[in-house]
C-alpha positions in Angstrom: 6.1 -1.9 18.9 7.5 -5.1 17.1 5.5 -8.2 16.9 7.1 -11.2 17.9 8.2 -13.8 15.3 7.5 -17.3 15.4 9.1 -20.1 13.2 6.8 -23.0 13.1 8.6 -26.3 12.7 7.7 -30.0 12.1 9.5 -33.2 13.2 10.8 -36.5 10.9 8.4 -38.6 12.9 5.6 -40.3 10.3 3.4 -40.4 13.2 3.3 -36.8 14.1 0.6 -34.3 13.9 2.7 -31.5 13.0 2.6 -31.5 9.3 1.5 -30.2 6.1 -1.8 -32.2 5.2 -3.6 -30.5 2.6 -3.1 -27.8 0.1 -5.8 -25.6 -0.7 -6.9 -23.8 -3.7 -7.9 -20.2 -2.7 -8.9 -17.0 -4.0 -5.9 -15.3 -2.1 -2.7 -16.9 -1.1 -1.9 -16.4 2.6 -1.3 -12.4 3.7 2.4 -11.2 3.4 3.7 -8.5 5.8 6.8 -7.1 6.5 8.6 -6.3 10.0 6.9 -2.8 10.9 5.9 -1.2 14.0 3.0 0.2 14.1 2.9 4.0 13.4 0.6 6.4 15.4 -2.3 8.3 12.9 -3.9 11.7 13.8 -6.7 12.1 11.4 -6.9 12.3 7.4 -9.5 14.3 5.3 -12.5 12.9 4.2 -13.6 12.0 0.7 -14.6 15.6 -0.7 -13.6 17.3 2.4 -12.2 20.7 1.4 -9.3 22.1 3.3 -11.0 24.8 5.2 -13.3 22.1 6.5 -10.5 19.8 7.4 -8.1 22.3 9.0 -10.2 23.5 11.7 -11.5 19.9 12.1 -8.2 18.5 12.4 -6.7 21.3 14.4 -9.5 20.9 17.0 -8.9 17.0 17.2 -4.7 17.5 17.6 -5.4 20.2 20.3 -7.6 17.8 22.4 -4.7 15.3 21.9 -2.4 17.8 23.9 -0.8 19.6 21.3 -1.0 23.6 21.3 -2.5 25.5 18.6 0.7 26.1 16.7 2.0 23.1 16.9 -1.8 21.5 15.7 -1.9 24.2 12.8 1.5 22.7 11.4 0.6 19.2 12.1 -2.5 19.5 10.2 -1.4 21.4 7.3 1.8 18.9 7.2 -1.2 16.1 7.0 -3.1 18.2 4.5 -0.2 18.5 2.0 1.0 15.0 2.2 -2.3 13.6 1.5 -2.5 15.3 -1.7 1.5 15.5 -2.0 1.1 13.7 -5.5 -0.2 16.9 -6.6 1.6 19.5 -4.9 3.7 22.5 -6.9 6.4 25.0 -6.0 7.1 26.6 -9.4 4.5 30.1 -8.9 6.4 33.2 -9.7 9.1 34.6 -7.0 6.7 37.7 -6.9 3.9 35.8 -5.6 6.3 34.7 -2.6 7.2 38.4 -2.3 3.7 39.7 -2.1 3.1 36.7 0.9 6.2 38.0 2.6 4.9 41.8 2.3 1.7 40.7 4.0 3.6 38.9 6.5 5.8 42.0 7.6 2.8 44.3 7.7 0.9 42.1 10.0 4.3 41.3 12.1 4.6 45.2 12.5 0.8 46.3 13.0 -1.1 42.8 13.4 -3.6 41.2 11.5 -6.6 42.5 13.1 -9.8 40.9 12.3 -8.3 39.9 8.9 -7.9 36.7 7.4 -8.6 33.1 9.0 -5.8 30.7 10.1 -5.9 29.3 6.6 -4.9 32.5 5.0 -2.2 33.1 7.4 -0.8 29.7 7.0 -0.8 30.5 3.2 1.2 33.3 3.1 4.0 31.3 5.6 3.8 28.8 2.7 4.1 31.0 -0.1 6.8 33.2 1.3 8.7 29.8 2.3 8.3 28.8 -1.1 6.9 25.4 -0.2 4.5 22.8 -2.1 1.2 23.3 -2.2 -1.6 21.0 -3.3 -4.0 20.8 -6.3 -6.8 21.9 -3.9 -4.9 24.6 -2.5 -4.0 26.0 -5.9 -7.7 25.9 -6.9 -8.4 28.1 -3.6 -6.2 30.5 -4.4 -7.4 30.6 -8.1 -10.9 31.3 -6.9 -9.8 34.3 -4.5 -10.1 35.9 -8.1 -13.2 37.2 -6.9 -11.5 39.4 -3.8 -9.9 41.5 -6.8 -12.3 44.3 -6.5 -10.0 45.0 -3.1 -6.7 44.3 -4.3 -6.0 47.8 -5.2 -7.0 49.5 -1.3 -4.0 50.4 0.6 -2.9 48.3 3.2 -4.6 49.7 6.4 -7.7 50.4 4.7 -9.9 47.2 5.7 -8.3 43.7 5.1 -8.5 43.4 1.2 -5.4 44.4 0.3 -3.7 42.1 3.2 -5.3 39.1 2.1 -4.8 39.9 -1.2 -1.3 39.6 -1.0 -1.2 37.2 1.6 -2.5 35.1 -1.1 0.2 35.5 -3.3 -1.2 38.8 -5.1 -1.8 39.7 -8.9 1.3 37.2 -9.8 0.1 34.3 -7.5 -3.6 34.3 -8.3 -2.8 34.9 -12.3 -0.4 31.6 -11.7 -3.1 29.6 -9.5 -5.6 30.3 -12.5 -3.1 29.0 -15.2 -1.3 26.0 -12.8 -5.2 24.2 -12.2 -5.9 24.2 -16.2 -2.5 22.6 -16.9 -3.3 20.1 -14.1 -6.9 19.0 -14.8 -5.8 19.3 -18.5 -2.8 16.8 -18.2 -3.6 14.7 -15.2 -3.6 11.0 -16.3 -5.9 8.3 -14.7 -5.6 7.7 -11.4 -4.9 3.6 -11.1 -3.8 1.8 -8.0 -2.3 -1.7 -7.1 -1.8 -3.6 -3.9 1.4 -4.9 -2.7 1.5 -8.2 -1.5 0.9 -10.7 -3.9 0.2 -8.2 -6.0 3.0 -5.6 -7.1 5.5 -7.8 -5.7 5.5 -10.4 -8.3 7.4 -9.5 -11.6 3.7 -9.8 -13.2 2.5 -6.8 -10.9 5.5 -5.2 -11.7 5.1 -5.5 -15.6 1.1 -4.3 -15.0 2.5 -1.1 -13.2 5.4 -0.9 -15.9 2.4 -0.5 -18.5 -0.1 1.9 -16.9 3.0 4.2 -16.5 3.8 3.9 -20.2 0.6 4.7 -20.9 0.4 7.7 -19.2 -1.6 6.4 -16.1 -0.9 8.0 -12.6 -0.1 4.9 -10.4 -0.4 4.9 -6.6 0.3 1.7 -4.3 -2.2 1.4 -1.8 -1.6 -1.8 1.0 -3.4 -2.9 3.7 0.4 -2.9 5.6 1.1 -0.8 8.6 4.0 0.9 7.1 5.2 1.6 3.9 8.9 1.5 4.2 9.2 -2.2 2.8 7.4 -0.8 -0.6 9.5 2.1 -1.1 12.5 0.4 -2.8 9.9 -1.3 -5.5 7.9 2.2 -5.7 11.6 4.0 -6.5 12.6 1.3 -9.0 9.1 1.9 -10.9 9.5 5.7 -10.6 6.5 6.1 -8.2 6.8 9.0 -5.8 6.7 8.1 -2.1 3.8 10.5 -1.9 1.3 8.1 -4.1 2.4 5.0 -1.7 -0.2 4.3 1.3 0.0 1.9 3.8 -3.4 1.7 5.1 -3.0 -0.7 8.3 -6.5 -2.5 7.3 -8.4 -3.8 4.2 -11.2 -1.3 5.2 -9.1 1.8 5.3 -7.4 0.5 1.9 -10.9 0.8 0.7 -11.7 4.2 2.1 -8.5 5.2 1.0 -9.0 4.1 -2.8 -12.5 6.4 -2.9 -11.2 9.0 -0.9 -8.3 9.4 -3.6 -10.9 9.2 -6.7 -8.9 6.0 -8.0 -10.6 4.8 -11.5 -9.3 1.4 -11.1 -7.3 -0.5 -8.2 -5.9 -4.2 -9.1 -6.0 -6.4 -5.9 -5.3 -10.3 -5.3 -8.0 -9.9 -2.4 -11.5 -11.1 -3.7 -13.3 -9.2 -0.6 -11.7 -5.8 -2.0 -12.0 -6.4 -5.3 -16.0 -7.1 -4.5 -16.3 -4.2 -2.2 -14.9 -1.6 -4.9 -17.2 -2.7 -7.2 -16.7 -1.5 -10.8 -13.3 0.3 -9.4 -11.8 -3.4 -8.7 -9.9 -5.4 -10.7 -8.8 -8.8 -9.3 -5.1 -9.7 -9.8 -4.2 -13.3 -10.8 -1.0 -14.5 -9.9 -0.9 -17.3 -7.2 -0.5 -20.1 -9.6 -0.2 -20.6 -13.5 -1.8 -22.1 -16.2 1.0 -23.6 -17.5 -1.1 -26.1 -19.7 -4.6 -25.4 -20.5 -5.4 -28.4 -22.7 -3.8 -30.5 -20.3 -5.3 -28.8 -17.4 -2.4 -28.5 -15.5 -1.5 -25.3 -13.2 1.7 -24.5 -11.3 3.0 -22.3 -8.7 4.8 -21.8 -5.2 3.4 -23.8 -2.5 5.4 -22.4 0.6 7.7 -19.3 0.5 11.0 -19.8 2.4 11.3 -17.1 5.3 8.6 -15.2 3.8 7.1 -12.9 7.2 3.4 -13.9 7.3 1.0 -12.0 9.3 -1.0 -13.8 11.7 -3.6 -12.9 14.6 -5.4 -15.5 16.6 -6.3 -15.6 20.7 -3.7 -17.9 21.8 -0.3 -15.4 20.4 -2.7 -12.4 19.2 -0.6 -10.4 16.5 2.2 -11.9 15.3 4.3 -13.5 12.5 5.4 -16.9 11.6 8.3 -18.2 9.0 9.1 -21.1 7.4 12.8 -21.6 7.1 14.0 -23.1 4.0 14.8 -26.4 6.0 11.4 -26.8 7.9 10.0 -26.5 4.3 11.9 -29.3 2.8 10.9 -31.5 5.6 7.2 -30.9 4.9 8.0 -31.6 1.3 9.3 -35.0 2.3 7.0 -35.6 4.8 4.3 -34.8 2.4 5.4 -37.2 -0.2 6.3 -40.2 1.9 2.6 -39.9 3.3 1.3 -39.8 -0.2 -0.9 -36.9 0.2 -0.2 -35.6 -3.2 -4.1 -35.9 -3.7 -5.2 -34.2 -0.4 -6.5 -31.1 -1.8 -9.4 -29.2 -0.7 -10.9 -25.5 -1.7 -10.5 -22.5 0.7 -9.4 -24.4 3.6 -12.7 -25.9 4.0 -12.5 -29.6 5.0 -15.9 -30.4 3.6 -15.0 -29.4 -0.3 -12.5 -32.1 -0.7 -11.3 -32.0 -4.4 -11.6 -35.2 -6.5 -9.6 -35.3 -9.7 -6.8 -33.0 -8.6 -2.9 -34.4 -8.0 0.6 -33.1 -7.4 2.4 -34.9 -10.0 5.2 -32.6 -10.0 7.5 -30.9 -6.8 10.7 -29.2 -6.2 12.9 -27.1 -3.9 14.3 -24.1 -5.4 18.0 -24.5 -4.8 20.2 -22.3 -7.5 23.5 -23.9 -6.3 22.4 -27.1 -7.8 20.8 -25.2 -10.8 17.1 -26.0 -9.5 15.5 -22.4 -10.8 12.1 -21.1 -9.1 9.8 -20.9 -12.0 9.1 -18.0 -14.4 7.3 -15.0 -12.8 8.8 -16.3 -9.3 12.5 -15.2 -10.0 13.1 -13.4 -7.1 12.2 -15.5 -4.6 14.7 -17.2 -2.0 16.1 -20.9 -2.1 14.1 -23.4 0.0 10.8 -22.5 -1.6 8.5 -25.5 -2.4 6.9 -25.2 -5.9 4.5 -27.8 -7.1 2.2 -28.5 -10.3 -0.8 -30.2 -10.4 -2.9 -31.8 -12.6 -6.8 -31.1 -12.6 -9.3 -33.5 -14.1 -12.4 -32.1 -12.2 -13.9 -29.9 -14.4 -15.9 -27.7 -12.3 -12.8 -26.8 -10.3 -10.8 -26.3 -13.7 -13.4 -23.7 -14.9 -13.1 -21.9 -11.4 -9.1 -22.0 -11.8 -9.9 -20.4 -15.7 -12.5 -17.8 -14.4 -10.0 -16.7 -12.0 -12.3 -17.3 -8.9 -9.4 -19.7 -7.9 -6.0 -18.4 -7.7 -3.6 -19.5 -5.7 -2.3 -22.6 -3.2 -2.0 -22.0 0.3 -0.8 -25.3 2.3 -2.8 -26.3 5.6 -1.7 -28.4 8.8 -0.7 -28.8 12.1 2.8 -27.2 13.2 4.7 -26.3 16.3 5.5 -22.8 17.5 8.9 -22.4 18.9 9.4 -20.0 21.4 9.4 -16.3 20.3 12.6 -15.2 19.5 14.3 -12.2 22.0 14.7 -8.9 20.9 18.3 -9.3 20.0 17.4 -12.5 17.7 14.5 -10.9 16.5 16.4 -8.0 15.1 19.1 -10.8 13.7 16.0 -12.5 11.9 14.9 -9.5 10.5 18.1 -8.8 9.2 18.7 -12.2 7.9 15.0 -12.1 6.0 15.6 -8.4 4.6 19.4 -9.8 3.3 17.3 -12.9 1.7 14.7 -10.6 0.1 17.5 -8.3 -1.6 19.5 -11.6 -2.6 
């Protein structure tokens, strides 16, 4: 299902309560999510779980969901291979495929009997078709060497020869042993990067480029519900789709990072970084210290037409957006009411900051030559930027240490009636075009 989109509005009346009345300094700016549909999840491999443990568990689960055994088996192998797709290969010898096909031909004529497991039979089909197999699968092929003593028996004399061929025979198992050695020798460090407010920024992209140039294996692991909105950036950076994960929540994101044995994860969310311990690295981007000697910070206060995910008791799950016109009204009203020194920490009314004043404010309008700050080049026209002079020494130390890293405006706004389906589609197209411009 598509979540409803609400446009937040204010009016020009100076006495109206619908307005931005504070700018908060926060450890993570507003969560950004694209327009997405929730996807159906089946079952994922657990950390450290082997293929022969996962496949039967998965098949049982999927059969209970209403699929027949053959469908369930195909689904589970697809999930397994996709889970490890970044380490998938199909450069095994042609003879390995022929050996597997020979096993299938024999089984079709005489049956499998008591030979093999569902895993071995599926493996024969994969090899015969030339499909990609994961590093874990290659490791199991290599481990099949222990059955070599049965490999020379004729077909029909027990199960040894049949299953030896099903797993690729002499050529397939020899290839697996060498391939496993190569993979483990040349594998780079696994490093993952969150997307929103991290890889979506120019600074985040530069970080990814440096890591890739260094030979690291870079993943995109986000709490988004769907990965479609991240794929164009992944393609530009040369990160394969198989290394792009949309986990649906921060909890699932943390679990995915751990299950993939990621060495380092960059994220703007302080809670995620804290939960990951030594694996977590805080990404600092929300605002920039533009003059350390003069204690000046600058950054984007509100981004035009940016879908922001919200979930509250009244409206449930939904998105809100601020149009360029609304942001302009907000900036004007903010100035007319002399709110330039209204600053707090983490949206806490009990943590109002003294000694922090907005002295510079502008709305991006490229047609008038008013450009966004460096590092925000791709941001939409109508976005609001500001600079603050920070005299408060305690707050300045929190900014320098990275404890505070971004702006987040707060106030009371009017919710417009959600768009109908046709209007919502048009709005999605408009927002997509804005993001590409």
